[in-house]
VEXVEXMI-597541 format. One line per field, with one value per residue (C-alpha): residue number from 1; residue in one letter; x, y, z. Coordinates in steps of 0.2 Angstrom, whole numbers, plus 5000, padded with zeros to 4 digits. Each point is the difference from the previous one (the first is absolute). Layout:
% VEXVEXMI-597541
num = (NUM|...)
residu = (a|...)
px = (X|...)
py = (Y|...)
pz = (Z|...)
END
This chain:
% VEXVEXMI-597541
num = (1|2|3|4|5|6|7|8|9|10|11|12|13|14|15|16|17|18|19|20|21|22|23|24|25|26|27|28|29|30|31|32|33|34|35|36|37|38|39|40|41|42|43|44|45|46|47|48|49|50|51|52|53|54|55|56|57|58|59|60|61|62|63|64|65|66|67|68|69|70|71|72|73|74|75|76|77|78|79|80|81|82|83|84|85|86|87|88|89|90|91|92|93|94|95|96|97|98|99|100|101|102|103|104|105|106|107|108|109|110|111|112|113|114|115|116|117|118|119|120|121|122|123|124|125|126|127|128|129|130|131|132|133|134|135|136|137|138|139|140|141|142|143|144|145|146|147|148|149|150|151|152|153|154|155|156|157|158|159|160|161|162|163|164|165|166|167|168|169|170|171|172|173|174|175|176|177|178|179|180|181|182|183|184|185|186|187|188|189|190|191|192|193|194|195|196|197|198|199|200|201|202|203|204|205|206|207|208|209|210|211|212|213|214|215|216|217|218|219|220|221|222|223|224|225|226|227|228|229|230|231|232|233|234|235|236|237|238|239|240|241|242|243|244|245|246|247|248|249|250|251|252|253|254|255|256|257|258|259|260|261|262|263|264|265|266|267|268|269|270|271|272|273|274|275|276|277|278|279|280|281|282|283|284|285|286|287|288|289|290|291|292|293|294|295|296|297|298|299|300|301|302|303|304|305|306|307|308|309|310|311|312|313|314|315|316|317|318|319|320|321|322|323|324|325|326|327|328|329|330|331|332|333|334|335|336|337|338|339|340|341|342|343|344|345|346|347|348|349|350|351|352|353|354|355|356|357|358|359|360|361|362|363|364|365|366|367|368|369|370|371|372|373|374|375|376|377|378|379|380|381|382|383|384|385|386|387|388|389|390|391|392|393|394|395|396|397|398|399|400|401|402|403|404|405|406|407|408|409|410|411|412|413|414|415|416|417|418|419)
residu = (x|x|x|x|x|x|x|x|x|x|x|x|x|x|x|x|x|x|x|x|x|x|x|x|x|x|x|x|x|x|x|x|x|x|x|x|x|x|x|x|x|x|x|x|x|x|x|x|x|x|x|x|x|x|x|x|x|x|x|x|x|x|x|x|x|x|x|x|x|x|x|x|x|x|x|x|x|x|x|x|x|x|x|x|x|x|x|x|x|x|x|x|x|x|x|x|x|x|x|x|x|x|x|x|x|x|x|x|x|x|x|x|x|x|x|x|x|x|x|x|x|x|x|x|x|x|x|x|x|x|x|x|x|x|x|x|x|x|x|x|x|x|x|x|x|x|x|x|x|x|x|x|x|x|x|x|x|x|x|x|x|x|x|x|x|x|x|x|x|x|x|x|x|x|x|x|x|x|x|x|x|x|x|x|x|x|x|x|x|x|x|x|x|x|x|x|x|x|x|x|x|x|x|x|x|x|x|x|x|x|x|x|x|x|x|x|x|x|x|x|x|x|x|x|x|x|x|x|x|x|x|x|x|x|x|x|x|x|x|x|x|x|x|x|x|x|x|x|x|x|x|x|x|x|x|x|x|x|x|x|x|x|x|x|x|x|x|x|x|x|x|x|x|x|x|x|x|x|x|x|x|x|x|x|x|x|x|x|x|x|x|x|x|x|x|x|x|x|x|x|x|x|x|x|x|x|x|x|x|x|x|x|x|x|x|x|x|x|x|x|x|x|x|x|x|x|x|x|x|x|x|x|x|x|x|x|x|x|x|x|x|x|x|x|x|x|x|x|x|x|x|x|x|x|x|x|x|x|x|x|x|x|x|x|x|x|x|x|x|x|x|x|x|x|x|x|x|x|x|x|x|x|x|x|x|x|x|x|x|x|x|x|x|x|x|x|x|x|x|x|x|x|x|x|x|x|x|x|x|x|x|x|x|x|x|x|x|x|x)
px = (5145|4986|4995|5011|5015|4997|4999|5016|5009|4995|5004|5017|5004|4996|5011|5014|5001|5000|5014|5011|4995|5007|5015|5005|4995|5014|5014|4992|4998|5019|5004|4990|5007|5018|4996|4990|5010|5018|5003|5012|4995|5009|4990|4983|5003|5003|4984|4990|5008|4993|4982|5003|5009|4985|4989|5009|5004|4982|4993|5003|4992|4986|4997|4998|4988|4990|4997|4996|4988|4995|5006|4986|5005|5018|4998|4989|5013|5013|4990|4997|5018|5006|4988|5005|5018|4999|4989|5015|5012|4991|5005|5018|5012|5016|5008|4994|4982|5003|5008|4986|4987|5009|5003|4982|4995|5012|4992|4982|5004|5009|4984|4992|5007|4998|4982|4995|5006|4994|4983|4999|5007|4986|4985|5002|4998|5008|5015|5011|4990|4998|5019|5001|4988|5008|5017|4994|4993|5016|5009|4988|5006|5018|4999|4989|5003|5016|4993|4985|5011|5011|4985|4993|5016|5000|4985|5001|5012|5007|4991|4983|5004|5003|4984|4991|5008|4990|4984|5002|5002|4984|4991|5005|4996|4983|4997|5005|4988|4985|5003|5000|5009|5004|5019|4999|4988|5012|5006|4992|5007|4990|4984|5004|5010|5014|4999|5014|5013|5017|5016|5013|5019|4999|4984|5009|5015|4989|4989|5016|5007|4984|4999|5018|4998|5012|4988|4997|5019|5003|4986|5009|5016|4990|4993|5018|5006|4986|5003|5019|4997|4986|5010|5016|4992|4988|5011|5013|4990|4997|5018|5003|4987|5010|5014|4991|4986|5004|4995|4981|5004|5005|4982|4990|5003|4990|5010|5012|5018|5009|4984|4997|4986|5010|5014|4987|4991|5008|4994|5006|4988|4985|5006|5002|4982|4995|5009|4990|4984|5003|5002|4981|4997|5013|4991|4984|5008|5009|4984|4990|5014|5000|4981|5004|5017|5010|5007|5017|5000|4995|5015|5012|4994|5001|5016|5008|4994|5007|5017|4999|4994|5013|5014|4994|4996|5016|5003|4983|5001|5016|4990|4990|4984|4988|5009|5002|4982|4996|5011|4995|4982|5004|5009|4986|4987|5010|5006|4983|4992|5010|4990|4983|5009|5011|4985|4990|5014|5001|4982|5002|5013|4993|4984|4986|5000|5019|4998|5004|5016|5005|4998|5009|5015|4998|5001|5014|5010|4995|5001|5013|5013|4995|5005|5018|4998|5002|5017|5005|4996|5008|5016|5000|4998|5015|5012|4994|4991|4981|5002|5008|4987|4986|5008|5003|4982|4994|5006|4985|4986|5010|5001|4981|4996|5010|4992|4983|5003|5005|4985|4989|5006|4995|4981|4986|5002|4986|4998|4994|4982|4993|5010)
py = (4543|4997|5010|4991|5002|5018|5003|4990|5010|5017|4996|4993|5013|5014|4992|4996|5019|5005|4989|5007|5018|4998|4991|5013|5015|4996|5006|5017|5002|4995|5017|5009|4990|5003|5019|4999|4988|5000|4983|4994|4992|4984|4999|5005|4988|4986|5004|5000|4984|4992|5003|4994|4984|4996|5003|4985|4989|5000|4993|4982|5001|5011|4985|4988|5012|5002|4981|5000|5015|5004|5013|5013|5000|5002|5014|5010|4998|5006|5016|5004|4997|5011|5014|4999|5000|5016|5008|4996|5007|5017|5001|4996|5012|4991|4985|4987|5003|5000|4983|4993|5007|4993|4983|4999|5005|4987|4986|5005|5002|4984|4989|5008|4992|4982|5004|5010|4988|4985|5008|5003|4982|4992|5011|5006|4988|5011|5003|5006|5015|5003|4999|5013|5012|4997|5004|5015|5007|4997|5010|5014|5001|4998|5014|5012|4997|5010|5013|5003|5000|5013|5011|5000|5005|5016|5005|4991|4996|4982|4995|5005|4991|4984|5002|5003|4984|4990|5004|4988|4986|5005|5001|4982|4993|5008|4993|4983|5001|5003|4987|4981|4987|4982|4996|4983|5003|4994|4984|4985|4994|4987|5008|5018|5009|4993|5004|5010|4990|5003|4994|4993|5000|4982|5004|5015|4990|4986|5012|5009|4983|4995|5018|4999|4988|5001|5012|5011|5001|5005|5013|5007|5002|5009|5012|5003|5005|5012|5007|5002|5009|5011|5007|5001|5009|5012|5005|5010|5004|5018|5003|4992|5011|5015|4995|5000|5014|5018|5014|5004|5018|4992|4997|5013|5014|4995|5008|5014|4993|4997|5000|4987|4993|4999|4990|4988|4997|4986|4991|4984|4999|5003|4988|4987|5003|4998|4984|4993|5007|4990|4985|5001|4995|4986|4993|4999|4992|4987|4995|4998|4990|4988|4997|4996|4991|4989|5013|4992|5003|5018|5001|4994|5012|5015|4995|4998|5017|5008|4993|5009|5016|5000|4997|5014|5012|5010|5001|5006|5013|5007|5002|5014|5004|4992|4983|5001|5003|4985|4988|5006|4997|4982|4997|5006|4990|4984|5001|5001|4988|4986|5002|4993|4986|4994|5002|4989|4987|4999|4997|4986|4991|5001|4993|5011|4997|5005|5015|5012|4991|4999|5019|5002|4991|5010|5017|4995|4995|5015|5014|4991|4991|5012|5015|4995|5006|5018|4996|4990|5015|5012|4990|4998|5019|5003|4988|5001|5011|5002|4989|4986|5002|4997|4986|4991|5004|4992|4983|5000|5000|4988|4987|5004|4996|4983|4995|5004|4990|4985|5002|5001|4983|4992|5004|5004|4992|4988|5010|5016|4994|5018|5004)
pz = (3948|5012|5015|5011|4989|4998|5019|5003|4986|5006|5018|4996|4987|5012|5013|4989|4994|5018|5005|4986|5003|5018|4994|4987|5011|5012|4989|4998|5019|5002|4992|5013|5015|4995|5001|5016|5011|5004|4992|4986|4984|5005|5016|4992|4986|5012|5009|4984|4994|5016|4994|4983|5006|5011|4985|4991|5015|5006|4984|5005|5017|4992|4988|5014|5009|4985|4998|5019|5002|4982|4988|5004|5018|4997|4987|5012|5013|4987|4996|5018|5005|4986|5004|5019|4995|4990|5014|5012|4988|5000|5019|4997|5009|4996|4991|5013|4997|4981|5002|5010|4988|4985|5007|5005|4982|4993|5011|4995|4982|4998|5002|4985|4985|5005|5007|4985|4987|5009|5001|4981|4996|5010|4997|4982|4986|4986|5012|4986|4997|5018|5003|4986|5008|5017|4993|4991|5016|5008|4987|5003|5018|4994|4987|5008|5019|5000|4989|5011|5015|4992|4995|5017|5008|4990|5010|5017|5013|4999|5016|4992|4984|5009|5009|4984|4993|5013|4991|4986|5012|5010|4983|4995|5017|4999|4982|5007|5014|4988|4987|5000|4990|5000|5002|4993|4985|4987|5009|5008|5016|5008|4994|5005|5013|5011|5018|5007|5009|5008|4992|5011|4995|4995|4989|4993|4995|4993|4990|4993|4995|4991|4992|4993|4986|4986|4990|5015|5003|4982|5002|5015|4990|4986|5014|5006|4983|4998|5018|4997|4983|5007|5015|4990|4986|5009|5014|4990|4985|5004|5002|4983|4992|5006|4990|4984|5002|4996|5013|5000|4994|4983|4997|5010|5013|5015|5013|5002|4997|5016|5011|5013|4990|4984|5010|5007|4983|4991|4984|5006|5015|4988|4987|5014|5005|4982|4998|5016|4993|4983|5011|5003|4982|5002|5015|4990|4984|5011|5009|4984|4993|5015|4996|4982|5000|5012|5013|4998|4981|5004|5012|4988|4987|5011|5008|4983|4995|5016|4995|4983|5008|5014|4988|4988|5014|5001|4981|4998|5014|4992|4983|5007|5010|4988|5001|5019|5002|4989|5008|5018|4995|4994|5016|5011|4990|5000|5018|5007|4988|5009|5016|4996|4990|5014|5012|4989|4999|5019|5001|4987|5010|5017|5009|5003|5019|5001|4989|5014|5004|4982|4998|5016|4993|4983|5008|5013|4984|4990|5013|5011|4988|4986|5011|4997|4982|5006|5008|4985|4988|5012|5000|4981|4998|5011|4991|4982|4988|4998|4984|5010|5014|4988|4991|5017|5006|4983|5007|5012|4987|4989|5014|5004|4982|5000|5017|4993|4984|5011|5011|4985|4994|5016|4996|5012|5017|5006|5017|4991|5001|4999|4985)
END
């Protein structure tokens, strides 16, 4: 990578990790809020869902804004908005303030993915590797964000912790203010950079129609299959682990039996973090694959492998701790290997000057429509066994594999001039 590419990858990687650090710190804070404020889990759950919903819904307008104002400006706005939201959260004296702060966080965070991915796709020539590094950084935030938050809460009050979490956003903004990079270094649009322009409703509709070729529509379906499987699998996985993992005292005596710390310490939580951590390697390999083979071929291979792992998961889990660890590692690796592959596929099937809009649709589909995967998995677990649930969830990667093969047969689109 050249200097411009390295600057972009570092900037987007840091920003991506911070977005997911905030996202996954919220469930940790929920436990504290339930004890501190007179609120039920139903009400607090509804409040938290507002922020997460806006995180997905705002991706589409975020993509439009990225095309209008530039990705760098949108990412800086995202970082500043998230930091201010958590600063506001530290002053919460009730559920209303928490709701306002989390809604503000969701709106600010929602613009990141279309902006960050558009920036990589238009400024980095080896974008597959860049997508991989970007995804790996996100996984660092996913895996270690909640862990760091939990460790800080051992020493500090939750209000101090939320203020401390503002610091990473300030550091990222400071880095961005001291570095320069060309947002369009990897594409040629009329000899360089397009001027920012507003987009009317009719222009938005026209741009969307132009974007939704048959190839892009198929890519969206693939993204949907990934999102449904991702949310459906990860939302209840710690609960599933609990059914197969023995008590920690069977391995080592860390705490006094019956103590509060012994009750709070569950192996399932740490296996879950380990699975997310292994996803970092999956992101890396998926990105490297997209630089070496057609991204749709890689998607078909990974989706097909996920079908096999999902079907084998419960039988392997019943086989003992060793086989459970192996199948969990494979699941984490493959699940996150999909991300750079579908991100590269979106870039292949969208024009450079509409890349922000294309990734807006991508994350509206992945986070918005894909969020229903959690409801599907929850319903399945309530009406059938874990075996039946995993067999049903395997339908999503199976369909993803089929659609990837169909898209692969269509070949490379003419509009992907920057591929």
